C-alpha positions as CSV (number, residue, x, y, z in Angstrom):
1,M,-17.1,-7.0,45.8
2,A,-18.9,-5.9,48.7
3,V,-22.5,-6.6,48.6
4,E,-25.0,-4.6,50.5
5,F,-28.8,-4.7,51.0
6,G,-31.4,-2.4,51.5
7,I,-35.0,-2.6,52.9
8,V,-38.0,-1.4,50.7
9,L,-41.0,-0.4,53.0
10,P,-44.2,-2.0,51.9
11,R,-46.5,0.7,50.1
12,V,-49.5,-0.7,52.1
13,P,-49.1,-1.6,55.8
14,E,-49.4,-5.3,56.4
15,K,-51.5,-5.1,59.5
16,D,-53.3,-1.7,59.7
17,P,-52.8,1.7,58.2
18,S,-51.8,3.4,61.3
19,I,-48.1,4.9,61.1
20,S,-47.3,3.6,64.7
21,S,-48.0,-0.1,63.4
22,Y,-46.2,0.9,60.1
23,M,-43.2,2.1,61.8
24,A,-43.3,-0.7,64.6
25,D,-43.2,-3.3,61.9
26,L,-40.1,-1.8,60.4
27,D,-38.5,-1.3,64.0
28,I,-39.2,-5.1,64.4
29,L,-37.5,-5.9,61.1
30,L,-34.4,-3.9,61.8
31,L,-33.9,-5.1,65.1
32,H,-33.2,-8.5,63.6
33,L,-31.7,-7.3,60.4
34,A,-29.7,-4.3,61.2
35,P,-26.3,-5.7,61.0
36,H,-27.0,-6.6,57.2
37,I,-28.9,-3.5,56.2
38,R,-27.6,-0.2,54.5
39,G,-30.3,1.7,53.4
40,L,-34.3,2.1,53.6
41,W,-36.1,2.9,50.5
42,V,-39.6,4.0,49.5
43,T,-41.4,3.5,46.4
44,D,-43.2,6.7,44.9
45,H,-46.9,6.1,44.4
46,F,-50.2,7.8,45.5
47,M,-52.9,5.3,45.5
48,R,-53.3,1.6,45.2
49,N,-57.1,1.6,44.4
50,A,-58.7,2.0,48.1
51,D,-55.6,0.6,49.9
52,P,-53.8,3.0,52.3
53,V,-50.6,4.2,50.6
54,H,-48.2,6.8,52.3
55,E,-46.6,9.6,50.2
56,C,-43.0,8.8,49.4
57,W,-41.1,12.2,50.1
58,T,-42.8,12.5,53.4
59,M,-41.8,9.0,54.3
60,V,-38.2,9.3,53.0
61,T,-37.7,12.4,55.3
62,T,-39.1,10.8,58.3
63,L,-36.8,7.8,57.7
64,A,-33.9,10.1,57.6
65,A,-34.8,11.8,61.0
66,R,-36.0,8.7,62.7
67,Y,-33.0,6.2,61.6
68,H,-29.8,8.1,61.6
69,E,-27.7,4.9,60.6
70,Y,-29.1,4.3,57.1
71,Q,-29.0,5.8,53.8
72,V,-32.5,6.7,52.5
73,G,-34.1,7.3,49.2
74,P,-37.0,6.7,46.9
75,I,-37.0,3.7,44.5
76,V,-37.8,5.7,42.4
77,L,-39.4,9.3,42.1
78,G,-41.8,9.9,39.3
79,Q,-40.1,12.8,37.7
80,S,-43.6,14.2,36.8
81,Y,-45.0,14.5,40.1
82,R,-42.8,17.4,41.3
83,N,-41.3,20.5,39.8
84,P,-37.7,19.6,38.7
85,A,-36.0,22.6,40.3
86,L,-38.0,22.1,43.5
87,T,-37.0,18.4,43.7
88,A,-33.4,19.3,43.3
89,K,-33.8,21.7,46.1
90,M,-35.6,19.3,48.3
91,G,-32.8,16.6,47.7
92,A,-30.0,19.1,48.3
93,T,-31.8,20.0,51.8
94,L,-32.3,16.4,52.8
95,Q,-28.7,15.9,51.9
96,H,-27.4,18.6,53.9
97,L,-29.7,17.8,56.9
98,S,-29.1,14.1,56.8
99,G,-25.4,14.5,56.8
100,G,-25.0,13.0,53.4
101,R,-27.3,9.9,53.6
102,F,-29.6,10.6,50.7
103,V,-29.9,9.0,47.2
104,M,-31.8,10.5,44.6
105,G,-33.7,7.9,42.8
106,I,-35.6,8.9,39.9
107,G,-37.4,7.7,36.8
108,A,-39.9,8.6,34.1
109,G,-43.1,7.5,35.8
110,W,-45.5,5.0,34.5
111,K,-48.7,4.5,36.6
112,E,-51.2,6.2,34.4
113,D,-54.2,5.6,37.0
114,E,-52.6,7.5,39.6
115,Y,-51.5,10.4,37.3
116,L,-55.1,10.9,36.1
117,A,-56.5,10.5,39.6
118,Y,-54.3,13.2,41.0
119,G,-54.8,15.5,38.1
120,Y,-51.5,15.0,36.2
121,E,-51.2,15.0,32.5
122,F,-50.0,11.5,31.3
123,P,-48.0,12.1,28.1
124,S,-46.5,9.5,25.8
125,A,-43.6,7.4,27.0
126,G,-41.2,9.5,24.8
127,V,-42.2,12.6,26.3
128,R,-42.1,11.4,29.8
129,I,-38.4,10.4,28.9
130,E,-37.7,13.8,27.5
131,Q,-39.0,15.3,30.8
132,L,-36.8,13.1,32.6
133,E,-33.7,14.3,30.7
134,D,-34.7,18.0,31.5
135,T,-35.1,16.8,35.1
136,L,-31.7,15.2,35.4
137,E,-30.0,18.2,33.7
138,I,-31.6,20.7,35.9
139,M,-30.9,18.6,39.0
140,T,-27.2,17.9,38.0
141,R,-26.5,21.9,37.2
142,L,-28.2,23.0,40.5
143,W,-26.3,20.8,42.8
144,N,-23.0,21.5,40.9
145,E,-22.5,24.7,39.3
146,D,-21.8,27.9,41.3
147,G,-24.1,31.0,40.9
148,P,-27.3,31.1,39.2
149,V,-28.4,28.5,36.8
150,T,-30.2,29.1,33.6
151,Y,-31.5,26.1,31.4
152,H,-34.3,25.9,28.8
153,G,-35.2,22.4,28.1
154,K,-38.0,20.8,25.9
155,H,-40.4,20.7,28.7
156,Y,-38.9,22.2,31.8
157,H,-36.6,25.4,32.4
158,V,-35.0,27.4,35.3
159,E,-34.1,31.1,35.3
160,N,-31.4,32.4,37.4
161,A,-32.2,29.7,39.9
162,Y,-29.8,29.2,43.0
163,C,-29.6,26.0,44.9
164,A,-27.9,27.3,48.2
165,P,-26.7,25.5,50.3
166,Q,-25.4,23.2,47.6
167,P,-25.3,19.7,48.7
168,D,-21.7,18.5,49.4
169,P,-21.3,15.9,48.3
170,A,-24.1,15.9,45.8
171,P,-26.4,12.8,46.2
172,P,-25.8,9.8,44.1
173,I,-28.2,9.7,41.3
174,M,-30.0,6.6,40.6
175,V,-32.0,6.5,37.2
176,G,-34.5,3.6,37.5
177,G,-35.8,1.7,34.3
178,G,-34.8,-0.7,31.7
179,G,-36.1,0.9,28.3
180,N,-33.6,1.9,25.8
181,K,-33.8,5.7,25.8
182,T,-34.0,5.6,29.9
183,M,-30.9,3.6,29.9
184,M,-29.2,6.0,27.7
185,L,-30.1,9.0,30.4
186,A,-28.6,6.4,33.1
187,A,-25.5,6.1,30.8
188,R,-25.2,10.0,30.8
189,Y,-26.4,11.0,34.2
190,A,-26.6,8.4,36.9
191,D,-24.3,7.2,39.6
192,W,-26.4,4.2,40.2
193,W,-28.8,2.1,37.9
194,S,-31.7,0.3,39.0
195,L,-34.0,-2.5,37.4
196,P,-37.0,-3.7,39.1
197,D,-38.4,-7.2,39.5
198,S,-36.1,-8.6,37.1
199,P,-34.7,-12.3,36.4
200,V,-31.1,-12.8,35.9
201,E,-31.4,-13.3,32.0
202,V,-33.4,-10.0,31.5
203,Y,-31.1,-8.3,33.8
204,A,-28.0,-9.5,31.8
205,D,-29.7,-8.3,28.5
206,R,-30.4,-4.8,29.9
207,L,-26.6,-4.6,31.3
208,A,-25.5,-5.1,27.7
209,V,-27.6,-2.3,26.5
210,L,-26.3,-0.1,29.4
211,R,-22.6,-1.1,28.3
212,A,-23.2,-0.1,24.8
213,H,-24.7,3.2,25.8
214,C,-21.5,3.7,27.9
215,N,-19.4,2.9,24.9
216,T,-21.4,5.4,22.6
217,I,-20.7,8.4,24.9
218,Q,-17.4,7.1,25.9
219,R,-18.1,6.7,29.6
220,D,-16.6,4.1,31.8
221,Y,-19.2,1.4,32.4
222,S,-17.9,0.5,35.7
223,E,-18.5,4.0,37.2
224,I,-22.3,3.2,37.4
225,R,-23.2,0.9,40.4
226,K,-25.6,-1.7,39.5
227,T,-28.5,-2.4,41.7
228,W,-31.6,-4.7,41.8
229,F,-35.0,-4.1,43.3
230,G,-37.8,-6.4,44.1
231,R,-39.5,-8.6,46.6
232,I,-37.7,-11.3,48.6
233,A,-39.5,-14.3,49.7
234,V,-37.8,-16.9,51.9
235,A,-39.5,-20.0,53.5
236,K,-38.9,-23.7,54.0
237,T,-40.3,-24.6,50.6
238,E,-40.7,-22.5,47.3
239,A,-44.6,-23.2,47.5
240,E,-44.6,-21.7,50.9
241,A,-42.7,-18.5,49.8
242,E,-44.9,-18.1,46.8
243,A,-48.0,-18.3,49.2
244,F,-46.8,-15.1,50.9
245,S,-48.2,-13.2,47.7
246,D,-50.8,-15.7,46.4
247,G,-48.3,-16.6,43.6
248,K,-47.7,-13.1,42.5
249,W,-44.1,-13.2,43.3
250,T,-42.1,-16.2,42.1
251,R,-38.6,-17.1,41.1
252,R,-39.5,-15.5,37.6
253,N,-39.8,-12.0,39.0
254,S,-38.5,-11.9,42.7
255,L,-36.1,-13.7,45.1
256,C,-38.3,-16.6,46.3
257,G,-37.6,-20.0,47.6
258,D,-35.7,-21.7,50.5
259,P,-32.6,-19.9,51.8
260,A,-30.5,-22.1,49.5
261,A,-32.5,-21.0,46.5
262,V,-32.5,-17.4,47.4
263,I,-28.8,-17.4,48.0
264,A,-28.4,-18.9,44.5
265,Q,-30.6,-16.2,42.9
266,I,-28.5,-13.5,44.6
267,H,-25.1,-15.0,43.8
268,A,-26.4,-15.2,40.0
269,L,-27.1,-11.3,39.9
270,I,-23.7,-10.6,41.6
271,E,-21.9,-12.4,39.2
272,L,-23.5,-9.9,36.5
273,G,-22.1,-6.9,38.6
274,V,-24.9,-6.2,41.0
275,D,-23.7,-5.0,44.3
276,Y,-26.9,-3.4,46.0
277,F,-30.2,-5.2,46.6
278,M,-33.0,-3.2,47.8
279,I,-35.5,-5.7,48.8
280,Q,-39.2,-5.7,50.2
281,V,-39.6,-8.6,52.5
282,Q,-42.7,-10.7,51.8
283,G,-44.3,-12.8,54.7
284,Q,-42.6,-10.7,57.4
285,H,-44.9,-11.9,60.1
286,A,-44.5,-15.5,59.1
287,Q,-42.9,-17.6,62.0
288,D,-39.6,-18.5,60.0
289,T,-38.9,-15.6,57.7
290,I,-36.8,-13.1,59.6
291,P,-34.9,-15.9,61.2
292,M,-34.2,-17.4,57.8
293,L,-32.9,-13.9,56.4
294,A,-30.9,-13.1,59.6
295,N,-29.3,-16.5,60.2
296,E,-29.0,-17.9,56.7
297,V,-29.6,-15.4,53.8
298,F,-27.7,-12.5,54.8
299,P,-24.7,-14.0,56.5
300,A,-23.9,-15.7,53.1
301,F,-22.8,-12.2,51.9
302,A,-21.2,-10.7,55.2
């Protein structure tokens, strides 16, 4: 099984909030890791208290225009933040203009403080999942059906809506999340599935749920690409790797340790069926981080 890696851009610039520094850091990272990197990914958040945060969709389109050799996508869009039909249109346009390099990552949304701060209602988890279902139905139909599309869901609707030009091919839909209801939507609609910050045993448990849902709706489980999203911290010792995040990211919720330990963690996830890792590099400016990734970790999966 071929294994691929993507880089998740940090939500907050490490050195300063200027876009020149932010993109320069990415340029440096890709200069060393480009042979091993397939895609560039951005999380969808508006704020992290007072820290600087770039808006996701603007960043994804910037990456598509700046780096022509990579897939791009959100990891993942909060469906509540943008009208579903408009989101489908934006995805179709970016897919067309990027030459087919866009992946539509989307989930139910969760970060209550930014919903309320930016004037969005924050309904219950059950309602947000129903909204996600409407969104996936609208998106799928607009991308794949000829002529106008009309759909009246529980929360969203379209009436004689066109999406021309349609994306060809339609972008892969990646549903993110590990709740049972969300995973049923992944079984029904997703080409890819993503679970964030998950240790092997949790990931294995959620895969069993996904497989059961696929069996229920009689879908081939192997059709859905399994991806892992999280942080990678590699250093000479596990303690040094944990220090990059003041102990927030450890082996329990990230790929963390010396190169041999990180390689072993990745192999354990591959054995479960994961073949795409979307990783945010911790301690990028440490002396040994990039050389260890470029010379030891990634070559183990070439």
